[in-house]
C-alpha atoms as a printed R data frame, in Angstrom:
    type eleno elety resid chain resno        x       y      z
1   ATOM     1    CA   MET     A     1 -130.143 121.713 54.205
2   ATOM     2    CA   THR     A     2 -133.713 121.489 55.410
3   ATOM     3    CA   SER     A     3 -136.641 121.387 52.987
4   ATOM     4    CA   GLU     A     4 -137.540 124.985 53.894
5   ATOM     5    CA   GLN     A     5 -134.007 126.166 53.099
6   ATOM     6    CA   ILE     A     6 -133.969 124.314 49.772
7   ATOM     7    CA   VAL     A     7 -137.362 125.753 48.747
8   ATOM     8    CA   CYS     A     8 -136.338 129.280 49.810
9   ATOM     9    CA   LEU     A     9 -133.048 129.073 47.890
10  ATOM    10    CA   ILE     A    10 -134.750 127.704 44.750
11  ATOM    11    CA   ILE     A    11 -137.329 130.505 44.832
12  ATOM    12    CA   PHE     A    12 -134.602 133.129 45.279
13  ATOM    13    CA   ILE     A    13 -132.577 131.721 42.361
14  ATOM    14    CA   CYS     A    14 -135.703 131.644 40.169
15  ATOM    15    CA   ILE     A    15 -136.445 135.269 41.070
16  ATOM    16    CA   TYR     A    16 -132.851 136.188 40.230
17  ATOM    17    CA   ILE     A    17 -133.137 134.539 36.814
18  ATOM    18    CA   ALA     A    18 -136.504 136.229 36.221
19  ATOM    19    CA   ILE     A    19 -134.977 139.617 37.065
20  ATOM    20    CA   ILE     A    20 -132.196 139.004 34.520
21  ATOM    21    CA   ILE     A    21 -134.649 137.944 31.785
22  ATOM    22    CA   PHE     A    22 -137.347 140.546 32.548
23  ATOM    23    CA   HIS     A    23 -135.090 143.372 33.719
24  ATOM    24    CA   ASN     A    24 -137.670 146.063 32.902
25  ATOM    25    CA   TYR     A    25 -140.069 144.400 35.332
26  ATOM    26    CA   LYS     A    26 -137.615 143.617 38.138
27  ATOM    27    CA   SER     A    27 -139.794 145.023 40.929
28  ATOM    28    CA   ILE     A    28 -142.767 142.938 39.762
29  ATOM    29    CA   MET     A    29 -140.586 139.810 39.655
30  ATOM    30    CA   ALA     A    30 -139.212 140.511 43.137
31  ATOM    31    CA   TRP     A    31 -142.652 141.116 44.653
32  ATOM    32    CA   ALA     A    32 -143.948 137.972 42.925
33  ATOM    33    CA   GLY     A    33 -141.254 136.082 44.848
34  ATOM    34    CA   VAL     A    34 -142.301 137.759 48.109
35  ATOM    35    CA   ALA     A    35 -145.931 136.807 47.410
36  ATOM    36    CA   LEU     A    36 -144.952 133.181 46.716
37  ATOM    37    CA   LEU     A    37 -142.959 132.939 49.951
38  ATOM    38    CA   PHE     A    38 -145.964 134.403 51.789
39  ATOM    39    CA   VAL     A    39 -148.396 131.924 50.227
40  ATOM    40    CA   ILE     A    40 -146.287 128.868 51.136
41  ATOM    41    CA   GLY     A    41 -145.788 130.154 54.677
42  ATOM    42    CA   LEU     A    42 -142.045 130.921 54.619
43  ATOM    43    CA   LEU     A    43 -142.574 134.663 54.997
44  ATOM    44    CA   PRO     A    44 -145.488 135.766 57.258
45  ATOM    45    CA   GLY     A    45 -147.196 139.031 56.345
46  ATOM    46    CA   VAL     A    46 -146.123 140.785 59.539
47  ATOM    47    CA   LYS     A    47 -142.510 139.782 58.910
48  ATOM    48    CA   ILE     A    48 -142.626 141.358 55.429
49  ATOM    49    CA   LEU     A    49 -143.307 144.739 57.013
50  ATOM    50    CA   TYR     A    50 -140.691 144.064 59.682
51  ATOM    51    CA   TYR     A    51 -137.894 143.152 57.259
52  ATOM    52    CA   ILE     A    52 -138.442 146.169 54.984
53  ATOM    53    CA   ASN     A    53 -136.146 148.955 56.168
54  ATOM    54    CA   TRP     A    54 -138.453 151.957 55.997
55  ATOM    55    CA   ASN     A    55 -135.738 154.369 57.102
56  ATOM    56    CA   ILE     A    56 -133.494 153.412 54.176
57  ATOM    57    CA   LEU     A    57 -136.444 153.643 51.780
58  ATOM    58    CA   GLY     A    58 -137.145 157.142 53.119
59  ATOM    59    CA   ILE     A    59 -133.528 158.152 52.522
60  ATOM    60    CA   PHE     A    60 -133.644 156.620 49.042
61  ATOM    61    CA   TRP     A    61 -136.904 158.291 47.985
62  ATOM    62    CA   GLY     A    62 -136.011 161.656 49.473
63  ATOM    63    CA   SER     A    63 -132.585 161.734 47.849
64  ATOM    64    CA   LEU     A    64 -134.108 160.684 44.492
65  ATOM    65    CA   VAL     A    65 -136.610 163.558 44.530
66  ATOM    66    CA   ILE     A    66 -133.962 166.115 45.482
67  ATOM    67    CA   ALA     A    67 -131.635 164.686 42.804
68  ATOM    68    CA   GLU     A    68 -134.372 165.192 40.188
69  ATOM    69    CA   LEU     A    69 -134.833 168.794 41.339
70  ATOM    70    CA   PHE     A    70 -131.058 169.250 41.164
71  ATOM    71    CA   ILE     A    71 -131.075 168.062 37.537
72  ATOM    72    CA   TYR     A    72 -133.905 170.446 36.609
73  ATOM    73    CA   SER     A    73 -132.020 173.355 38.201
74  ATOM    74    CA   LYS     A    74 -129.214 172.866 35.608
75  ATOM    75    CA   ILE     A    75 -126.602 173.525 38.308
76  ATOM    76    CA   PRO     A    76 -124.580 170.349 37.515
77  ATOM    77    CA   ALA     A    77 -124.719 171.049 33.761
78  ATOM    78    CA   TYR     A    78 -123.449 174.580 34.370
79  ATOM    79    CA   ILE     A    79 -120.543 173.324 36.514
80  ATOM    80    CA   ALA     A    80 -119.661 170.616 33.967
81  ATOM    81    CA   GLU     A    81 -119.517 173.161 31.165
82  ATOM    82    CA   ALA     A    82 -117.288 175.436 33.256
83  ATOM    83    CA   ILE     A    83 -114.934 172.484 33.815
84  ATOM    84    CA   ILE     A    84 -114.820 171.740 30.085
85  ATOM    85    CA   ASP     A    85 -114.000 175.357 29.264
86  ATOM    86    CA   LYS     A    86 -111.023 175.271 31.668
87  ATOM    87    CA   SER     A    87 -109.571 172.063 30.158
88  ATOM    88    CA   LYS     A    88 -106.428 172.594 28.069
89  ATOM    89    CA   ASN     A    89 -107.139 169.748 25.617
90  ATOM    90    CA   LEU     A    90 -109.520 166.896 24.874
91  ATOM    91    CA   VAL     A    91 -107.875 164.208 27.024
92  ATOM    92    CA   TRP     A    92 -108.049 166.476 30.083
93  ATOM    93    CA   ALA     A    93 -111.652 167.320 29.271
94  ATOM    94    CA   ILE     A    94 -112.402 163.577 29.338
95  ATOM    95    CA   ILE     A    95 -110.547 163.223 32.671
96  ATOM    96    CA   TRP     A    96 -112.238 166.192 34.364
97  ATOM    97    CA   LEU     A    97 -115.709 165.303 33.092
98  ATOM    98    CA   SER     A    98 -115.250 161.698 34.295
99  ATOM    99    CA   ALA     A    99 -114.067 162.942 37.694
100 ATOM   100    CA   PHE     A   100 -116.990 165.376 37.931
101 ATOM   101    CA   SER     A   101 -119.428 162.574 37.066
102 ATOM   102    CA   GLY     A   102 -117.964 160.523 39.900
103 ATOM   103    CA   ILE     A   103 -118.401 163.356 42.408
104 ATOM   104    CA   ILE     A   104 -122.032 163.910 41.372
105 ATOM   105    CA   SER     A   105 -122.708 160.161 41.475
106 ATOM   106    CA   ALA     A   106 -121.642 159.959 45.118
107 ATOM   107    CA   PHE     A   107 -124.827 161.892 45.957
108 ATOM   108    CA   VAL     A   108 -127.059 161.415 42.891
109 ATOM   109    CA   GLU     A   109 -128.273 158.137 41.346
110 ATOM   110    CA   ASN     A   110 -125.897 156.773 38.661
111 ATOM   111    CA   VAL     A   111 -128.316 156.884 35.727
112 ATOM   112    CA   ALA     A   112 -129.325 160.438 36.612
113 ATOM   113    CA   THR     A   113 -125.644 161.400 36.647
114 ATOM   114    CA   VAL     A   114 -125.150 160.061 33.116
115 ATOM   115    CA   LEU     A   115 -128.233 161.950 31.909
116 ATOM   116    CA   ILE     A   116 -126.922 165.155 33.543
117 ATOM   117    CA   VAL     A   117 -123.406 165.082 32.083
118 ATOM   118    CA   ALA     A   118 -123.810 163.258 28.734
119 ATOM   119    CA   PRO     A   119 -125.295 166.233 26.808
120 ATOM   120    CA   ILE     A   120 -122.134 168.258 27.520
121 ATOM   121    CA   ALA     A   121 -120.018 165.392 26.155
122 ATOM   122    CA   PHE     A   122 -122.039 165.271 22.934
123 ATOM   123    CA   GLU     A   123 -121.788 169.058 22.541
124 ATOM   124    CA   VAL     A   124 -117.976 168.988 22.880
125 ATOM   125    CA   SER     A   125 -117.596 166.058 20.471
126 ATOM   126    CA   ARG     A   126 -119.778 167.767 17.852
127 ATOM   127    CA   LYS     A   127 -117.754 170.994 18.044
128 ATOM   128    CA   LEU     A   128 -114.424 169.193 17.765
129 ATOM   129    CA   LYS     A   129 -115.734 166.605 15.284
130 ATOM   130    CA   VAL     A   130 -114.492 163.706 17.430
131 ATOM   131    CA   SER     A   131 -116.220 160.593 18.755
132 ATOM   132    CA   PRO     A   132 -118.192 161.068 22.000
133 ATOM   133    CA   VAL     A   133 -117.468 157.441 22.978
134 ATOM   134    CA   PRO     A   134 -114.439 158.202 25.242
135 ATOM   135    CA   PHE     A   135 -116.497 160.837 27.080
136 ATOM   136    CA   ILE     A   136 -119.577 158.660 27.545
137 ATOM   137    CA   LEU     A   137 -117.604 155.613 28.685
138 ATOM   138    CA   GLY     A   138 -115.630 157.715 31.175
139 ATOM   139    CA   ILE     A   139 -118.849 159.218 32.526
140 ATOM   140    CA   CYS     A   140 -120.571 155.815 32.890
141 ATOM   141    CA   LEU     A   141 -117.609 154.022 34.472
142 ATOM   142    CA   SER     A   142 -116.837 156.816 36.939
143 ATOM   143    CA   SER     A   143 -120.513 157.111 37.925
144 ATOM   144    CA   ASN     A   144 -120.711 153.397 38.740
145 ATOM   145    CA   LEU     A   145 -117.458 153.488 40.694
146 ATOM   146    CA   GLN     A   146 -118.375 156.422 42.938
147 ATOM   147    CA   GLY     A   147 -121.906 155.267 43.800
148 ATOM   148    CA   THR     A   148 -120.542 153.274 46.738
149 ATOM   149    CA   ALA     A   149 -118.716 156.246 48.258
150 ATOM   150    CA   THR     A   150 -121.645 157.461 50.370
151 ATOM   151    CA   LEU     A   151 -124.809 156.100 51.936
152 ATOM   152    CA   VAL     A   152 -127.073 157.867 49.411
153 ATOM   153    CA   GLY     A   153 -125.070 157.048 46.273
154 ATOM   154    CA   ASP     A   154 -126.338 153.577 45.349
155 ATOM   155    CA   PRO     A   155 -128.838 150.897 46.537
156 ATOM   156    CA   PRO     A   156 -126.040 148.455 47.623
157 ATOM   157    CA   SER     A   157 -124.709 151.177 49.960
158 ATOM   158    CA   MET     A   158 -128.155 151.492 51.501
159 ATOM   159    CA   ILE     A   159 -128.430 147.721 51.902
160 ATOM   160    CA   LEU     A   160 -125.032 147.724 53.649
161 ATOM   161    CA   ALA     A   161 -126.141 150.559 55.954
162 ATOM   162    CA   SER     A   162 -129.364 148.737 56.732
163 ATOM   163    CA   ALA     A   163 -127.564 145.498 57.678
164 ATOM   164    CA   THR     A   164 -124.750 147.080 59.710
165 ATOM   165    CA   ARG     A   165 -126.508 150.212 61.017
166 ATOM   166    CA   MET     A   166 -123.808 152.364 59.428
167 ATOM   167    CA   THR     A   167 -124.631 156.081 59.390
168 ATOM   168    CA   PHE     A   168 -123.879 158.644 56.696
169 ATOM   169    CA   ASN     A   169 -120.646 159.664 58.459
170 ATOM   170    CA   ASP     A   170 -119.548 156.030 58.856
171 ATOM   171    CA   PHE     A   171 -118.933 155.867 55.130
172 ATOM   172    CA   PHE     A   172 -116.132 158.403 55.642
173 ATOM   173    CA   PHE     A   173 -114.548 157.209 58.892
174 ATOM   174    CA   PHE     A   174 -115.594 154.014 60.673
175 ATOM   175    CA   HIS     A   175 -114.124 152.549 63.844
176 ATOM   176    CA   GLY     A   176 -111.256 155.030 63.607
177 ATOM   177    CA   ARG     A   177 -110.256 153.927 60.079
178 ATOM   178    CA   PRO     A   178 -110.843 155.291 56.563
179 ATOM   179    CA   GLY     A   179 -114.239 154.125 55.334
180 ATOM   180    CA   LEU     A   180 -115.675 153.289 51.947
181 ATOM   181    CA   PHE     A   181 -115.512 156.908 50.761
182 ATOM   182    CA   PHE     A   182 -111.711 157.010 50.913
183 ATOM   183    CA   THR     A   183 -111.468 153.477 49.519
184 ATOM   184    CA   VAL     A   184 -113.488 154.526 46.492
185 ATOM   185    CA   GLU     A   185 -111.561 157.795 46.056
186 ATOM   186    CA   PHE     A   186 -108.265 155.874 46.097
187 ATOM   187    CA   ALA     A   187 -109.665 153.582 43.398
188 ATOM   188    CA   ALA     A   188 -110.991 156.590 41.472
189 ATOM   189    CA   VAL     A   189 -107.544 158.195 41.237
190 ATOM   190    CA   ILE     A   190 -106.103 154.950 39.869
191 ATOM   191    CA   SER     A   191 -108.979 154.558 37.396
192 ATOM   192    CA   LEU     A   192 -108.540 158.117 36.109
193 ATOM   193    CA   VAL     A   193 -104.919 157.250 35.301
194 ATOM   194    CA   VAL     A   194 -106.270 154.334 33.246
195 ATOM   195    CA   ILE     A   195 -108.723 156.647 31.446
196 ATOM   196    CA   TYR     A   196 -105.857 159.039 30.678
197 ATOM   197    CA   PHE     A   197 -103.683 156.215 29.339
198 ATOM   198    CA   ILE     A   198 -106.471 154.901 27.093
199 ATOM   199    CA   ASN     A   199 -107.245 158.384 25.700
200 ATOM   200    CA   ARG     A   200 -103.746 159.911 25.756
201 ATOM   201    CA   ARG     A   201 -103.704 160.382 21.956
202 ATOM   202    CA   HIS     A   202 -106.582 162.925 22.108
203 ATOM   203    CA   LYS     A   203 -104.696 166.233 22.248
204 ATOM   204    CA   GLU     A   204 -107.254 168.388 20.374
205 ATOM   205    CA   THR     A   205 -107.746 171.921 21.727
206 ATOM   206    CA   ILE     A   206 -111.083 172.561 23.440
207 ATOM   207    CA   LYS     A   207 -113.451 175.141 21.965
208 ATOM   208    CA   ALA     A   208 -115.972 177.086 24.032
209 ATOM   209    CA   ILE     A   209 -119.387 175.444 24.313
210 ATOM   210    CA   LYS     A   210 -122.847 176.840 24.937
211 ATOM   211    CA   THR     A   211 -123.330 177.716 28.604
212 ATOM   212    CA   GLU     A   212 -126.446 176.504 30.409
213 ATOM   213    CA   LYS     A   213 -128.333 179.014 32.540
214 ATOM   214    CA   ILE     A   214 -129.114 177.955 36.100
215 ATOM   215    CA   THR     A   215 -132.885 177.990 36.583
216 ATOM   216    CA   SER     A   216 -132.747 178.112 40.399
217 ATOM   217    CA   LEU     A   217 -130.256 177.672 43.239
218 ATOM   218    CA   PHE     A   218 -132.897 176.298 45.623
219 ATOM   219    CA   PRO     A   219 -132.470 172.592 44.632
220 ATOM   220    CA   GLY     A   220 -128.734 172.969 45.298
221 ATOM   221    CA   ILE     A   221 -129.525 174.359 48.748
222 ATOM   222    CA   LEU     A   222 -131.831 171.379 49.370
223 ATOM   223    CA   LEU     A   223 -129.083 168.934 48.359
224 ATOM   224    CA   ILE     A   224 -126.605 170.615 50.716
225 ATOM   225    CA   ALA     A   225 -129.237 170.521 53.481
226 ATOM   226    CA   LEU     A   226 -129.795 166.801 52.862
227 ATOM   227    CA   ILE     A   227 -126.084 166.011 53.099
228 ATOM   228    CA   ALA     A   228 -125.674 168.216 56.177
229 ATOM   229    CA   GLY     A   229 -128.778 166.734 57.812
230 ATOM   230    CA   LEU     A   230 -127.562 163.175 57.311
231 ATOM   231    CA   ALA     A   231 -124.081 164.104 58.547
232 ATOM   232    CA   VAL     A   232 -125.302 165.874 61.712
233 ATOM   233    CA   GLY     A   233 -127.976 163.237 62.298
234 ATOM   234    CA   SER     A   234 -125.266 160.554 62.327
235 ATOM   235    CA   PHE     A   235 -124.151 161.852 65.724
236 ATOM   236    CA   ILE     A   236 -127.622 161.414 67.237
237 ATOM   237    CA   HIS     A   237 -128.225 158.132 69.065
238 ATOM   238    CA   GLY     A   238 -130.603 155.832 67.192
239 ATOM   239    CA   PHE     A   239 -130.221 157.882 63.999
240 ATOM   240    CA   MET     A   240 -130.559 154.897 61.659
241 ATOM   241    CA   ASP     A   241 -133.868 153.872 63.245
242 ATOM   242    CA   TYR     A   242 -135.859 156.714 61.769
243 ATOM   243    CA   LEU     A   243 -134.237 160.179 61.643
244 ATOM   244    CA   GLY     A   244 -132.340 159.849 58.352
245 ATOM   245    CA   GLY     A   245 -135.470 158.859 56.452
246 ATOM   246    CA   ILE     A   246 -137.512 161.640 58.055
247 ATOM   247    CA   ILE     A   247 -134.896 164.278 57.122
248 ATOM   248    CA   CYS     A   248 -134.804 163.161 53.487
249 ATOM   249    CA   VAL     A   249 -138.579 162.816 53.111
250 ATOM   250    CA   VAL     A   250 -139.268 166.228 54.711
251 ATOM   251    CA   LEU     A   251 -136.709 167.940 52.464
252 ATOM   252    CA   ALA     A   252 -138.175 166.132 49.441
253 ATOM   253    CA   PHE     A   253 -141.687 167.392 50.270
254 ATOM   254    CA   ILE     A   254 -140.323 170.915 50.714
255 ATOM   255    CA   GLY     A   255 -138.820 170.567 47.238
256 ATOM   256    CA   ILE     A   256 -142.089 169.246 45.756
257 ATOM   257    CA   ILE     A   257 -144.093 172.101 47.344
258 ATOM   258    CA   TRP     A   258 -141.536 174.611 46.051
259 ATOM   259    CA   SER     A   259 -141.715 173.124 42.548
260 ATOM   260    CA   PHE     A   260 -145.530 173.310 42.684
261 ATOM   261    CA   PHE     A   261 -145.360 177.087 43.115
262 ATOM   262    CA   SER     A   262 -142.372 177.491 40.794
263 ATOM   263    CA   LYS     A   263 -143.015 178.330 37.154
264 ATOM   264    CA   ARG     A   264 -139.690 176.780 36.102
265 ATOM   265    CA   ILE     A   265 -140.241 173.221 37.309
266 ATOM   266    CA   LYS     A   266 -143.433 171.140 37.354
267 ATOM   267    CA   SER     A   267 -143.891 169.008 40.484
268 ATOM   268    CA   PHE     A   268 -145.728 166.393 38.410
269 ATOM   269    CA   ASN     A   269 -142.606 165.863 36.295
270 ATOM   270    CA   ILE     A   270 -140.469 165.471 39.417
271 ATOM   271    CA   LEU     A   271 -142.714 162.718 40.793
272 ATOM   272    CA   LYS     A   272 -143.062 161.077 37.358
273 ATOM   273    CA   ASP     A   273 -139.304 160.997 36.766
274 ATOM   274    CA   THR     A   274 -138.519 159.602 40.223
275 ATOM   275    CA   ASP     A   275 -137.200 156.018 40.030
276 ATOM   276    CA   TRP     A   276 -140.230 154.258 41.532
277 ATOM   277    CA   GLU     A   277 -139.150 150.962 39.945
278 ATOM   278    CA   THR     A   278 -135.984 150.797 42.069
279 ATOM   279    CA   PHE     A   279 -137.864 152.054 45.161
280 ATOM   280    CA   PHE     A   280 -140.299 149.121 45.112
281 ATOM   281    CA   PHE     A   281 -137.562 146.731 43.986
282 ATOM   282    CA   LEU     A   282 -135.439 147.666 47.007
283 ATOM   283    CA   ALA     A   283 -138.402 147.127 49.349
284 ATOM   284    CA   ALA     A   284 -138.971 143.636 47.914
285 ATOM   285    CA   ILE     A   285 -135.263 142.791 48.217
286 ATOM   286    CA   PHE     A   286 -135.344 143.613 51.950
287 ATOM   287    CA   ALA     A   287 -138.244 141.156 52.365
288 ATOM   288    CA   LEU     A   288 -136.567 138.418 50.286
289 ATOM   289    CA   ILE     A   289 -133.321 138.636 52.232
290 ATOM   290    CA   GLY     A   290 -135.350 138.498 55.417
291 ATOM   291    CA   ALA     A   291 -136.752 135.163 54.235
292 ATOM   292    CA   LEU     A   292 -133.252 133.801 53.492
293 ATOM   293    CA   THR     A   293 -132.160 134.803 56.998
294 ATOM   294    CA   GLU     A   294 -135.334 133.526 58.662
295 ATOM   295    CA   THR     A   295 -134.941 130.035 57.181
296 ATOM   296    CA   GLY     A   296 -131.197 129.870 57.907
297 ATOM   297    CA   THR     A   297 -130.311 129.640 54.211
298 ATOM   298    CA   THR     A   298 -127.567 132.261 54.488
299 ATOM   299    CA   MET     A   299 -125.919 130.200 57.230
300 ATOM   300    CA   VAL     A   300 -125.745 127.152 54.970
301 ATOM   301    CA   LEU     A   301 -124.260 129.196 52.113
302 ATOM   302    CA   ALA     A   302 -121.690 130.689 54.492
303 ATOM   303    CA   GLU     A   303 -120.626 127.196 55.602
304 ATOM   304    CA   LEU     A   304 -120.173 126.249 51.932
305 ATOM   305    CA   VAL     A   305 -117.912 129.270 51.278
306 ATOM   306    CA   GLY     A   306 -115.961 128.469 54.446
307 ATOM   307    CA   ARG     A   307 -115.297 124.908 53.255
308 ATOM   308    CA   ILE     A   308 -114.182 126.118 49.809
309 ATOM   309    CA   THR     A   309 -111.670 128.604 51.265
310 ATOM   310    CA   SER     A   310 -110.484 126.202 54.003
311 ATOM   311    CA   GLY     A   311 -110.711 128.838 56.717
312 ATOM   312    CA   ASN     A   312 -108.045 131.076 55.128
313 ATOM   313    CA   LEU     A   313 -108.848 134.797 55.521
314 ATOM   314    CA   LEU     A   314 -106.852 136.067 52.530
315 ATOM   315    CA   LEU     A   315 -108.254 133.369 50.242
316 ATOM   316    CA   THR     A   316 -111.777 134.074 51.480
317 ATOM   317    CA   TYR     A   317 -111.304 137.796 50.839
318 ATOM   318    CA   ILE     A   318 -109.967 137.237 47.316
319 ATOM   319    CA   VAL     A   319 -112.751 134.754 46.458
320 ATOM   320    CA   LEU     A   320 -115.466 137.158 47.632
321 ATOM   321    CA   VAL     A   321 -114.027 140.128 45.718
322 ATOM   322    CA   VAL     A   322 -113.292 138.228 42.481
323 ATOM   323    CA   PHE     A   323 -116.585 136.307 42.502
324 ATOM   324    CA   SER     A   324 -118.508 139.549 43.125
325 ATOM   325    CA   VAL     A   325 -116.755 141.243 40.192
326 ATOM   326    CA   PHE     A   326 -117.557 138.332 37.873
327 ATOM   327    CA   ILE     A   327 -121.224 138.044 38.876
328 ATOM   328    CA   SER     A   328 -121.875 141.799 38.699
329 ATOM   329    CA   ALA     A   329 -120.389 142.045 35.204
330 ATOM   330    CA   PHE     A   330 -123.467 140.275 33.841
331 ATOM   331    CA   VAL     A   331 -126.375 140.549 36.295
332 ATOM   332    CA   ASP     A   332 -128.135 143.043 38.580
333 ATOM   333    CA   ASN     A   333 -125.943 143.647 41.627
334 ATOM   334    CA   VAL     A   334 -128.698 144.598 44.106
335 ATOM   335    CA   PRO     A   335 -130.172 141.121 44.831
336 ATOM   336    CA   TYR     A   336 -126.704 139.563 44.697
337 ATOM   337    CA   PHE     A   337 -125.208 141.927 47.272
338 ATOM   338    CA   ALA     A   338 -128.310 141.763 49.448
339 ATOM   339    CA   ALA     A   339 -127.958 137.975 49.629
340 ATOM   340    CA   MET     A   340 -124.193 138.151 50.204
341 ATOM   341    CA   VAL     A   341 -124.523 140.470 53.225
342 ATOM   342    CA   GLY     A   342 -126.099 137.660 55.236
343 ATOM   343    CA   VAL     A   343 -123.633 135.086 53.903
344 ATOM   344    CA   VAL     A   344 -120.597 137.249 54.718
345 ATOM   345    CA   THR     A   345 -121.897 138.143 58.183
346 ATOM   346    CA   THR     A   346 -122.444 134.487 59.046
347 ATOM   347    CA   LEU     A   347 -119.057 133.540 57.580
348 ATOM   348    CA   SER     A   348 -117.385 136.174 59.748
349 ATOM   349    CA   ASN     A   349 -119.133 134.917 62.882
350 ATOM   350    CA   GLN     A   350 -118.273 131.283 62.156
351 ATOM   351    CA   HIS     A   351 -114.559 131.831 61.501
352 ATOM   352    CA   GLY     A   352 -113.801 135.009 63.441
353 ATOM   353    CA   TYR     A   353 -112.953 136.957 60.270
354 ATOM   354    CA   PRO     A   354 -112.959 140.806 60.252
355 ATOM   355    CA   LEU     A   355 -116.566 141.483 59.256
356 ATOM   356    CA   TYR     A   356 -116.096 144.866 57.634
357 ATOM   357    CA   LEU     A   357 -113.097 143.769 55.571
358 ATOM   358    CA   LEU     A   358 -115.239 141.095 53.922
359 ATOM   359    CA   LEU     A   359 -118.369 143.258 53.597
360 ATOM   360    CA   PHE     A   360 -116.461 146.195 52.136
361 ATOM   361    CA   GLY     A   361 -114.540 143.910 49.785
362 ATOM   362    CA   THR     A   362 -117.783 142.345 48.597
363 ATOM   363    CA   ILE     A   363 -119.534 145.649 47.949
364 ATOM   364    CA   ILE     A   364 -116.484 147.034 46.102
365 ATOM   365    CA   GLY     A   365 -116.339 143.959 43.864
366 ATOM   366    CA   THR     A   366 -120.102 144.070 43.370
367 ATOM   367    CA   THR     A   367 -120.437 147.706 42.373
368 ATOM   368    CA   ILE     A   368 -117.246 148.151 40.336
369 ATOM   369    CA   GLY     A   369 -117.647 144.757 38.618
370 ATOM   370    CA   GLY     A   370 -120.614 146.097 36.673
371 ATOM   371    CA   ASN     A   371 -118.189 148.286 34.710
372 ATOM   372    CA   ILE     A   372 -116.740 145.388 32.728
373 ATOM   373    CA   THR     A   373 -119.642 144.996 30.299
374 ATOM   374    CA   PRO     A   374 -122.280 147.295 28.768
375 ATOM   375    CA   ILE     A   375 -125.013 145.265 30.510
376 ATOM   376    CA   GLY     A   376 -123.379 145.155 33.957
377 ATOM   377    CA   ALA     A   377 -124.935 148.379 35.228
378 ATOM   378    CA   ALA     A   378 -127.953 150.537 34.412
379 ATOM   379    CA   ALA     A   379 -125.705 153.555 33.788
380 ATOM   380    CA   ASN     A   380 -123.814 151.586 31.132
381 ATOM   381    CA   ILE     A   381 -127.042 150.579 29.413
382 ATOM   382    CA   VAL     A   382 -128.227 154.188 29.377
383 ATOM   383    CA   GLY     A   383 -124.852 155.459 28.112
384 ATOM   384    CA   VAL     A   384 -124.764 152.946 25.255
385 ATOM   385    CA   GLY     A   385 -128.395 153.822 24.487
386 ATOM   386    CA   LEU     A   386 -127.538 157.531 24.247
387 ATOM   387    CA   LEU     A   387 -124.699 156.739 21.841
388 ATOM   388    CA   LYS     A   388 -127.054 154.655 19.689
389 ATOM   389    CA   LYS     A   389 -129.607 157.479 19.737
390 ATOM   390    CA   ASN     A   390 -126.897 159.748 18.343
391 ATOM   391    CA   GLY     A   391 -126.069 157.285 15.571
392 ATOM   392    CA   ILE     A   392 -123.046 155.644 17.196
393 ATOM   393    CA   LYS     A   393 -122.935 151.920 17.897
394 ATOM   394    CA   ILE     A   394 -120.457 150.410 20.343
395 ATOM   395    CA   ASN     A   395 -120.200 146.634 20.447
396 ATOM   396    CA   PHE     A   396 -119.708 144.389 23.459
397 ATOM   397    CA   LEU     A   397 -115.968 143.889 22.883
398 ATOM   398    CA   ASP     A   398 -115.212 147.593 22.373
399 ATOM   399    CA   PHE     A   399 -116.835 148.375 25.720
400 ATOM   400    CA   ILE     A   400 -114.868 145.617 27.461
401 ATOM   401    CA   LYS     A   401 -111.584 147.021 26.059
402 ATOM   402    CA   VAL     A   402 -112.171 150.100 28.212
403 ATOM   403    CA   GLY     A   403 -114.300 148.638 31.021
404 ATOM   404    CA   LEU     A   404 -112.030 145.705 31.875
405 ATOM   405    CA   PRO     A   405 -108.750 147.608 32.490
406 ATOM   406    CA   PHE     A   406 -110.717 150.309 34.331
407 ATOM   407    CA   THR     A   407 -112.351 147.687 36.572
408 ATOM   408    CA   LEU     A   408 -109.194 145.663 37.215
409 ATOM   409    CA   ALA     A   409 -107.241 148.780 38.212
410 ATOM   410    CA   ALA     A   410 -110.024 150.170 40.423
411 ATOM   411    CA   VAL     A   411 -110.845 146.858 42.140
412 ATOM   412    CA   THR     A   412 -107.186 145.988 42.732
413 ATOM   413    CA   GLY     A   413 -106.486 149.411 44.221
414 ATOM   414    CA   ALA     A   414 -109.590 149.354 46.414
415 ATOM   415    CA   ALA     A   415 -108.981 145.756 47.560
416 ATOM   416    CA   LEU     A   416 -105.384 146.543 48.564
417 ATOM   417    CA   PHE     A   417 -106.506 149.706 50.361
418 ATOM   418    CA   LEU     A   418 -109.118 147.760 52.333
419 ATOM   419    CA   TRP     A   419 -106.691 144.971 53.194
420 ATOM   420    CA   ALA     A   420 -104.139 147.510 54.458
421 ATOM   421    CA   PHE     A   421 -106.601 149.198 56.832
422 ATOM   422    CA   TRP     A   422 -109.153 146.490 57.699
423 ATOM   423    CA   SER     A   423 -107.426 143.086 57.736
């Protein structure tokens, strides 16, 4: 390794550690790393702007704003309550609410999904005088799993799209094969079986719960327009250069203007509740990964992985998936996956491996791996926090008893699915 590569890698590792320690200030830590690389000359100012994927940031911000409007409309809460009322007993209520959380999370940020669905879970548990823990864990785990299903579901999906120029539709079918959406859905079915098995003793009859009133259908129309716009735009040449971001930003501004004139929703609250921390964090990550690529650090790391796996495709695939699961169980998965995209791409070029098999395997391990522990994903942290707020404490081991079998089943199913179609 050259001195530049060593310095760049050390700075990146230090930033990673700082993000773990000061998680509430992760964007500040990331931008501090960008500033340091700029000062020492490893990342020129012009290159910072070049490496940031403004289209993906536009998609991210636009979808966040529309997701916040969707929450305020109470449409998802209304649907969730209707699902609960149709459930024949408690275990099926847990299954259907977990499945619904997963569907919402494919298009809405994971933490927002938990905040949308959790109140219904607490209402049901209070009426039946049972613990809300099975509900909340099912909601959190399913939300994390499904975030990878679409381009707008999770930051790692956006990083993948940025690196490979995948469009919204490519997450469904790509190169004539089932994409990440169907991989995740296959894993979701398996994971729901696990949730059923864990909660099979809960046979209590469901009682009717208070029904939320929908404040407006307009946010739902905006969300459908966003999905349709991204889907149709995927067929337009050069879509990922700019059009996706423009569609999402324009729809978001329409939503903000509508909320300004609406008496039901305050536009200030929409902008305040938008996840600006992750927005700026994602921008910094794009710049940091650009520095790793610019200095050739990712190439060196790829050569190291290649030597460890001795040029064996199956072993390489297993190592990437398992290592990603382990790392993501304890630390933020965004910088990890962002770094691994360059490593995996270089590894594929060096050894002639199927690129998308390794990239998809890595992102599956990265996103689902966070489900093992209560600190592995932001949705888990929020879910455990909501339980604590309601006077219920769940310890590290109790979470793992549910999170580990869920993760092992989902990752194994997804990894086998990917190997069958992409190896």
